[in-house]
Structure formats: C-alpha cells, structure tokens
N, C-alpha and C positions, 0 to 999 in steps of 0.2 A: 717465526710471522709467514704467512705466505707474503710473498711480494710481488708487486704487478710489475712492469716493467712497458713503460708508455713509453711508442716510437711516432715516426711518421705516419703511420698507415691506417690510424684508428685503432679500437680497443673490441673486447667482445663482452657480449652481455654478462659473460661469468666473471671478466675483470670486473664490471661495475658492480655484482652484487657482493663480489669480495672484499672491494673498497667501501661500499655505502653501509653493507650490513656485518662485516666482519670484520672490518679494523684492516684489513691488509695496507702494508706500505706499499708505495710508491715510489720505483726508482726510472728518471732518465735516461733514455738509451745515449749510446754515442751518436746515431746519426738525427735523432732528435736535436742535439743541440746544434749538430752543424750545420743542421736545417733550418733553427732559430738565430742561430750567430747568422747565415745568408739570408735571409729573409729583412734581417734588422738591417745587412749593409745596403740592401737595396731602399726601404725606409728612410733610411739617414742620408740618401743621395737625391733622391728625393725633398725631404724637409732642407734641401740646401738648394734648390732651385726656387726662384722667383714665380714659376708658375701653381697656383692651387689647388690640393691634390688633396679629396673628400679625405676626411678623417684625421689629415696629415698635418695639413696645413689649411683649414678652414673649420669653421660651427659644424653642429651637426643638425640632423633635421632638416626642418624649417628655417633651420639657421644657418644652412650650407654655402646661404652666398657670401655670407662674410669672411675674407682672407684674414690668417689671423699672424701678426707679427714672431719673428721667434720669439722673442724675451716671454710672450704669452701663451705659449703653448703648453708647458708644464701644465700652469696654473688653469688653460683649460682642460687638459686630459684629470685634473681634481676634480674641476668643477662638474665634468657630466657625472664622474661617480657619485660624488656627493649631490649632485642634484637628482641624479637620477634614486638613489637611495631612498625612494617615497614610499615602502611599501605601510600598508597598516595591514592590524588585523588581529587573529593570534599568531604563533609563532606554525611553521609547518616542521614536520618532523626531521631528526638526527639524519636520518636516512637518506632524505630527500635532499636536504643539502649537501652532504658530503655527494651522492651521485654528479647537482649541479656542481661542484667546484671539480669532479673529476672530470666529470666530459666539458665543462670549457678547457680544462688541461689538456685534454685527448686534441682539441682543437689549435688550441696553441702549439703542442708539441708539433704538429702538420707542420710546420716551415708556412702557412699559406696567413699568416695573420702580422708579423712583421714585430713580434715581440721580444724583447731580449732575452738570453735565455735565463738572466738571472731571476725575471722574472716569473717563469715557469719555474723555477726550481724553488723560489717558495712560495707558488702554491702548494706544492708537492710537500715542502716544508709543515705546514700548517695543516694539513692529511695530515701527515705522519705524527703530527704534534696531539693528535684531538681534538682540533681547536673546533668549533662550528660556529661560522657567523647568523647571528641571528636575521634566519629571514621570512616575512609575513607575507599572511593568505594571499593577499590582494596588491599587487601592482604589476601583473604582465597582462598583457591583452594576444600576447603569443606571438606576435611581428616584430621584427628588427631585433626579434630575440627576446627572452625571458628577461627583460629591462631592470624590474624592479629588486627580482630577487637574485640576478647575479651582479647588481649595482653592491648590494650589501653584502655580497662575498666581496667584492673587490673594497669595497669600506673596511674590511680588516686588513684587508694586504696591504693596505695605508696607514694602517695602527689606527685605526679610529674608527667610532661605534661600540656594540656590544658583539662578545661572541659568549660560546658557553666554554667551559676548559673540559679536557677529559675526565672531570668531577665533577661536571655537570651543574656548575658552575656558572651564572651568568656574570661576565664582567667587563671593563671595559676593552676591546681589543688591544690598545695599546700597551698594558699590564701583564696580558696574556702571553704577546709577541716576546716580550723582552724578556720572561719567567723558562721561555724555552730559544732563548739566544738566537731569536730571530729578528733580523732588521726588514723594517717597514718597507714597502716599494718607496719608490721617490717614481712616477710614473712620466716617461715620456713622449712625444709623438707618439699618436695611433692606440698609446696601448691600452689608454683609458677604456676607448670605444670598440675596442679588440673582447677585452674581460666583458662584454656588458650585449653582444651581439651573435646571440647561440639560444636553438632552440633546447639548450641542456635541462632544462625540470623537467619540462615536459617529456622529454626523451627517457629522462632517467627514471620518472615516476612507470611512464611505460615498461620501459625493461623491467623494472619488481614487479609490477600486477602480471604482466607474464608469466615470470617464475611465480607467482600467486597461486594463478590462474589452473596451471597446469597442474598443480595438486590438487587443487576443489573442483577440475573435471572429472580427477580419476575420483575423488571424495564423493563428485556425484553420481560416477558409474556405480558405486559401494551402497550410495543410498538407497538409490530408485532397485537396485535387488534385491537390497534388504524390504524394502517394499512391496515388491511380488511377491518375495518368499511369504511375507505377512498375508496379501490380501491370495494368497492361495493362487497365481498369475500362472500361466502356461511360459515356459521359456525357450516353447517354438517359435517364436518370433524370432529370436536371437541367430537362428543357423545362419552361418555366411554365405549360405545358396540363396537362403532373399536380400542379402544384404552387397551381393557380386551382383547382382541386375539392377542396382541404383548404386553407383560406384563413388559415393562421395566418400575423401578417406575418412574424415572424424567418423561418420556413421558407422565405418568398417571397425574403424577402433573401438569405440564405445558397445558396440556389442558384443563384438570380441571379449575386451573387458567383462562384461554383465556375465556372459558363458560363463567364463574362467571364476567369477565368484560364486555363482548357482552352482558349480560343480558338483556333484552328490546328494542335494537338495532332496529331503523327501517331502517337501514343501508345496515343489511346485507342482502344477497340473491336476491338483487336487477340485472337486467339485460341492459346494454343502449340500447337504441332500439328493447327492449324485444328479443334481440338477445338471444338465449340458450348458455350459457355456462355452459360447462357440469365439468371442474375442472377449480380451479384457477389455478398458475404461482405455483413452487415447493415451491419458497419463501414464498411464503404465507401457501398454504395447509400442507407444510412438519417443519413450524416455531416448534410445537410440539416435533418431532422425535428429530432434532437438539439443542434445548433448553434440551430437557430431555437427551440426552446421556450427555451433559455439567451436569447437574443438577446430572448423575449416577458417573461421574468422582468425582464430589466436596464430594461427599459420602464418596469414596473409599480415596478419600486425607484427608476427615475427618477423617476415622478410623482409618490413618497410623500416621495425629497428636494425636489422642488421645491416641496410642502404646506409640508414642515417649513423650510425656507431663509426661508419667508416669513410664519411663523412669529414667536409673542413666548412664548420658555417662560418664566416664572418662577412662582413662589410666596410673597406673592400677589402678584397683579397690579391692577394702577390701571388700572383700567376707562374707556372718554372718558366716562361719567358722573360717572367724579368717585371713584367711590366702590372702596374695596381690597378684595377678594376672595378669599380663599382659592379655590384649586383643585387638579386634578390633571394636569396639561397638561405637568409634567413627568415621568410615566410614558413610559419609551423602548420601549415594543411595539409600534407604528409600524415604527417604524426597525431592532429588534431582528430583529421577520419578515422583511423583505428582505433584510437582512443576511444571517440564517439561509435565507434563498430561495438568496440565489446563491451561497455557500456548496455548496448541493447539486446548481446547474446547473455550478459548476466543477469538482467532482466527475467528473461525468458525461462533460462535456468531455473531461477529461483521459483520463478511461478509455477513450473509442470511441480517441479519438488514440493509446493505447497499443495495443490492440484490432489497428487498423494497421499501428502499427509491428512487431508481433511476424508478423504475415501477411507485412513484407517481407522477412520475416531466417528464415522457416521454406520449407525448399527443396520441401516437397510443399505447401505453398499460393501460392507466390510467382508462378507461373509463366515458369518457367525462370529468374528467378533463382538465383546461386551460394548455399551455406548461410551464414546472417551476412554474407551483404555479404562474404565473407573472400575475400582476394586471392588463397589457398593455404590451402583449406578443411582445417582438420587442421591444419598450420604455423601458418594465422593461425586467430584467433577473430572476428574480426571487429567486428561492435558486439552482440555475447552480450553482454557486460556494460554494455553501454549501456542493453541493454535490461534488465535487474536494476535499474540506477540507476531510471529510470524508472518501473517498476512499485512499487520502493520506494515513488516520489512518488506516485505512483497510490493505492495505501496509506492511505499516511497523509492524503492527501485527503478516502478517507471517511472515517476518523476523526474528520477535521476538520468532515466536514458533519454529524455530528451535533448536534441545533439547540439551541443556548445558551438560546434561548428558554425551548425549553420545563420549563426549571429555575426554582425561584427560591427565595429564600429569605430568609426572617424577619431583620429587623435591629431597630435602635432599640425594642426593648421591647415588640415585636409592633404600634409603629407605622406601621412601616412591612413590611408583613407581605406583602405581595407584591409583586414587583422583579422587572426586565424582564430584568436579563443583556445587554443592551446592547451595554455598553462589551464584555462576553468575546466576543458575536459580530462584533465590528467589528475585532477583534484577529485573532481567528482566520480571521478573512475574508483580513486580510488575506497573513497567510503560503499561504493555500491560493493568490489570487493568485499569491505570487513561486511557487510550485513549481507550479502551472498554463503561467509560463512558460518553467520548465524541459521539462518533457513536453512543450509543443511545441516548446523546442529540439531535441530528441534526436527527435519523428520528421519536423522538417526535416532533422535531418543523415543521419537512414536514408534518406527518401525520395530528398533532393537526390542519394545515394549511388548509390541505384538507381536512376533515370532516367539517368546517367550510365553506369551497365554497362547498357543497351537501345541495344548500337551497332547503328546502322542507322534509327534512326526519331527524330524531333527534336519534343522536346518545343514545348509552347506558346510563342509568343514572351515570354508574361509570365511563366511557369514559368524558363525560359531567364534571364531577369533576375534572378531569385531567385537560382538558383545562381552565376550570376555576382558578385550581390552580395556573396552570402556566402562566396565564395571569396576575394573581393578584401579583406574582413573578417577572414582568416586561419585561416578553418574549410577543414580539406584535404579532399580531394577521395577517391575510392577507391585504394588502395594496398595497401602490407603493415601489416600491425600496426606501430603507434606510440603514443605514451602519449597515453591520448583525454583524460584529462580537459582540458585547455588545448582540445583543439577545442569540447568539450560548453561550457564556459566561455563561449568565444568567439561559437556561437551562440545563446546565452542572450543573450548581452550587445545580439546582432543583431536578436533578437526582440525584446526588452525598452525598447530603444530607438527602438521601430517602424521600425528599417530593412527589414525583409522588408517589408512591409505600400506601404513607400516606396518598396521597388522596383519593386513589379507594378504599383502606381496608378502609374508612369511610363508603363506600359504598355496598361493598361486604361483611366486613369482613376478617379476617386475609387471605389472600393467602398460598397456600404451598410454 
C-alpha cells in the first residue's frame, strides 16, 4: 500500500487524494517529530509563566479574558472539544472526514501548533486503522476553523463519541481505539484548540473537487464534440489560429481537445439539403470559450489550494523565533471564494451542455434528426423527459451557484463577527459536481444516439470509441421507448468513473 510521509512543509493534492480516497498509510517524518517536540517545549515554558497566553492559559473566543489556573487546563482542553462537537444533520462522506483529519495532521506536523508528537502520532494511527469519526453536515461557519467537524474528529482521538470502523459499522470510538491498540489522547495546554482551528474540511473538499472537475471538463469537451458531430456542425471554429488571437489558456486547451476528438469525422461540415449554414449556434460554436473559462477558473482554484496545502493554519501559532502569536490565518475567505467560483463555472458548463441536448431533440433545429430522437415519434416520446431531468439538474445548479461566501453571520458574542461560510461553499460544490456529472451523462446519451442515427456517415474514430464503450457499459442505443432511468444511471456511472475519457484517450492520446 502507498505510504504518505508527512513532514514540516505541507502536503500535496495527490497526498490528500491518496489518504482520503485510496486509504494510503501515513508516517511522520523525523523532521516533523523534532519540530513537534521543539514547539511543545515552547508552549510548556509559556504555560509555566504567570502571564496569560491565549489558548494556553486562557479561555477561548469571547471567553479569552479569563485566566485559567494550571489545575484546570487539561479540563479546559477536553471541554473545548466536547462543547464544540455540536454538529447536526446527516453524516458527511468518509473521504471528506479522512481529508479533514489528514489536513489537520499536516498543520500539526508543521511545528507551528505546539501539539505533542504523541498526539500527531495518534492522529496518524486512527487514519491508518481505518477509523472514521462521525462528522455532521452542519456546524462550521468557515472561520476559527471548521470547528464542529474538527471537534468531532478530536473527540474520537479522546476515545469519546462515535466513529465508523473499517467494516463500515458505527460504534463508540473508545471501543474502536481499544480494538486497534490505540490509547486515547489526554489533551494538554493548547492541544484541544490546535485540533479545531483550521480550514481543513473546506480545503479537503476543494482538492477532491479539483480532481473530479479535471476529469469532467475533459468529459465535457468530448460530449460537446459528439453533439457537434450529431448536429453536422463545423469544426473550423476549433482551429488553433482562431484561439491564438484570444489567448486564454483554458479556451485553447478545450478547442484542442475537441479538435483531437473530431479528427477523421465524416459528419462535420455537412448541411441539411445543401443549405449553407454560415455559423453554428452559440452552444456549439462557443463550447471552447465557456469550457475554457471554467478551466482557467480551475487553474486559479488549484493555485489557491496549493498555497493552502503549504500553510500552517492555527491560532495562536508558534513562530520560528519562539514567539507565540495570535493571528487571523484561520479565516476561510481564500478557499471559500474559489469554491464559489467553481460552482458558478460548473453551473455554466452544465447550462451550455443542456442547450446542446435540447437542440439535438428539436426537429426544427437538429438538421434532420427525428423529433426527440424517437424511433416512431408520437408513438414513442424518445428522450423528451431525459431532457426534462437534465433541465431540472441545471436549474438546481444555478441555485447552487449563489455564493455562500457573500454571506456572513456573527457568532461567539460578536467576537467572531465576520465569517467565510467556506464549509457551506464546499458542501454545495460537492452537490454541483455530482449534478454536472449527471448533466454530461444525459448529453452523452443523447449525442451518441443522434450520431448513430446519421446513417451513411462515419463519426470520428475517437467518438466512435466513446459510443462503443458506452454501449458495452449497458447504455442502449436507438430504438423504441424503454425504461430510461437505468440507461441514464449507467451513463452517469460511465462518466463518473472516467471511462468516457479513457475510451477517447485510447484513440487520441492524453487530452489537455
């Protein structure tokens, strides 16, 4: 099994994906252990002094004015975890919780938090044992960290609350730790606070969304190319020289992908009844511009994620010169903004895909295709209601594109009077990514059927490979009406698992 070594300088997106989705094992580097011990020494020295230090010898948030005596400090750290583990609603996904815990461990190992090495090792041990704390949907405002989600994780380290075992059964966390030989952590000064104070949940969901969208943007280029073929559109608009004079990188990459997918097609450039069609509709002609803008948004979001992956997010922090200083680095605005930007780009990509699907089904705009791609229109309804489903998904995506980060709701007796709502932005982006997959699956379903109805003309080798692969996946082709939901579900899985991209890349080579 792949092993991820966590050091003092952050982690990579591939590390997060390996731990969250693939169950990679975690080891702490020698440098990380040394940095943990050194920072802990500084915290212990401050704890012994009479002067109050936030998070070490004071209360938290609006209660930071109270100086806590030494005999109550362990209780203080336990209490912050217990009281902040106040999430509600459905459980979030296992991969999200694993990413959340791993990214908190990343910051702990930076040596900027003052947490003891044994606490960090316990975090790694819990992840390596496949124990997943129960974390709920609601409880983070995206400021002062993803507080409730991280608190539920810290509760598991203490042997309290509920967690899911490697067998998928939810049980008391203490029992699971005991079965795997893991001793519960007895928290000391600052450690409870350090386990809660980070953007880890929203960052983990951003990293996973970026990986998913990288594949889905390639999928969208493929489905757009299929629709262009099915509508007998022209591929001249994809010429590199046209995109070079508006040099947005994403636009150029999307056009290059579509051109590669359409190479060798006999369907492009034909016009019904020899009537000249000077230009295709925007949804066909402007596909690279829309998908390209989304790709450039992905590139910006990836840059923000890389910076955050290299960051140590906590309050207060132990600086290299030994000072322990309060700060505002836990504010989720940088991550929240790009999560919202991505939701907007996703909604627009889905919207243009739905417009192409609608054009394929409309006999007045499809250039000779049967109404709704039906076998016997009137007796058969064809794909009429598949487009309804796609339209409903797009409408939902437009609602999900409303930015969470434009909101703020004060908390903690107005001490935390401006928050990022980054966790909420991340949660809705996950839904948006799921719905975009479904929208592209419907376009694939319609466009592949339409291409097969163009008798006498051969599609491009790459699009033919896509059609052959999706048919082998259980998605049926043209014919009389049948129960559509299973076909659409199979197309969804085909796109979601990356098999559409794989089938095309087997012909074209790697897409951009």
